C-alpha positions in Angstrom: 0.0 0.0 0.0 1.5 3.3 -1.0 1.1 6.5 0.9 2.0 10.1 0.1 3.2 12.4 2.8 3.4 16.2 2.2 5.1 18.2 4.9 3.6 21.5 5.6 5.6 24.1 7.4 3.9 27.2 8.7 5.7 30.5 8.0 5.3 31.6 11.6 5.8 29.1 14.4 3.0 30.8 16.5 0.3 29.2 14.3 -0.8 25.7 14.9 -2.4 23.6 12.2 -4.5 20.6 12.8 -5.4 18.2 10.0 -7.7 15.2 10.0 -6.7 12.2 8.0 -8.9 9.2 7.2 -7.7 6.0 5.5 -10.2 4.6 3.0 -9.5 1.2 1.4 -11.1 -1.5 -0.8 -12.9 -2.7 2.3 -14.6 0.7 2.5 -15.7 0.5 -1.1 -12.7 1.8 -3.2 -12.8 0.0 -6.5 -9.1 -0.9 -6.4 -6.1 -0.1 -4.2 -3.6 1.0 -6.8 -4.2 4.8 -7.1 -2.9 6.7 -10.1 -4.5 10.1 -9.8 -6.9 12.2 -7.6 -9.2 15.0 -8.7 -11.7 17.1 -6.7 -14.5 18.2 -9.0 -16.4 21.5 -8.8 -19.1 19.9 -6.6 -16.5 18.8 -4.0 -16.5 15.1 -4.9 -13.2 13.3 -4.9 -12.5 11.2 -8.0 -9.9 8.4 -7.7 -8.3 6.9 -10.8 -7.1 3.3 -10.2 -6.0 0.2 -12.1 -9.5 -1.2 -11.7 -11.7 1.8 -12.7 -12.7 5.1 -11.1 -14.1 5.7 -7.7 -16.1 8.8 -6.8 -16.2 9.6 -3.1 -18.5 12.1 -1.4 -19.0 10.3 1.9 -19.6 7.0 0.2 -18.0 5.4 -2.9 -19.6 5.0 -6.3 -17.5 3.0 -8.6 -17.3 3.1 -12.4 -15.6 0.5 -14.7 -15.6 -0.4 -18.4 -19.0 -2.2 -17.7 -20.4 1.3 -17.1 -18.9 2.7 -20.3 -15.4 3.8 -19.2 -13.0 3.2 -22.0 -10.8 0.9 -19.9 -10.5 -0.1 -16.3 -6.9 1.2 -16.1 -7.3 4.9 -15.5 -4.2 7.1 -15.2 -5.4 10.7 -15.1 -8.5 12.8 -14.5 -9.2 16.3 -15.6 -12.3 18.6 -15.7 -13.1 21.1 -18.4 -14.8 24.5 -18.0 -18.3 22.9 -18.6 -17.8 20.5 -15.7 -17.2 17.4 -18.0 -14.8 15.0 -16.4 -12.2 13.4 -18.7 -10.4 10.1 -17.9 -7.2 9.0 -19.6 -7.2 5.2 -19.8 -4.8 2.6 -21.0 -6.0 1.1 -24.2 -9.3 2.8 -24.2 -8.2 6.4 -24.9 -10.1 9.3 -23.3 -13.5 8.9 -21.7 -15.8 11.7 -20.7 -18.4 11.8 -18.0 -21.2 14.4 -17.8 -22.6 13.4 -14.3 -25.0 11.0 -16.0 -23.1 8.7 -18.3 -19.9 8.1 -20.2 
């Protein structure tokens, strides 16, 4: 299991920062554990690109795979355009777009 740690150093030692971290796994509903990219959309949902599809998290997981119309289950990057359309770069399936209803 891979983890990313980002140190944050306040510019003034007088300020204290407190952060809450939560670990979410396949047991919690994540589609697959090998994460390639993360994207927070304009509505605040977290999209997680994995080697097994895409997971959307907004307090609970909703998973999308090639069965749902995604070009491939191996998703490497996520982007959102100015119209709110999400774009997923996949291995072997090219680009897939999602308009909040379907691919």
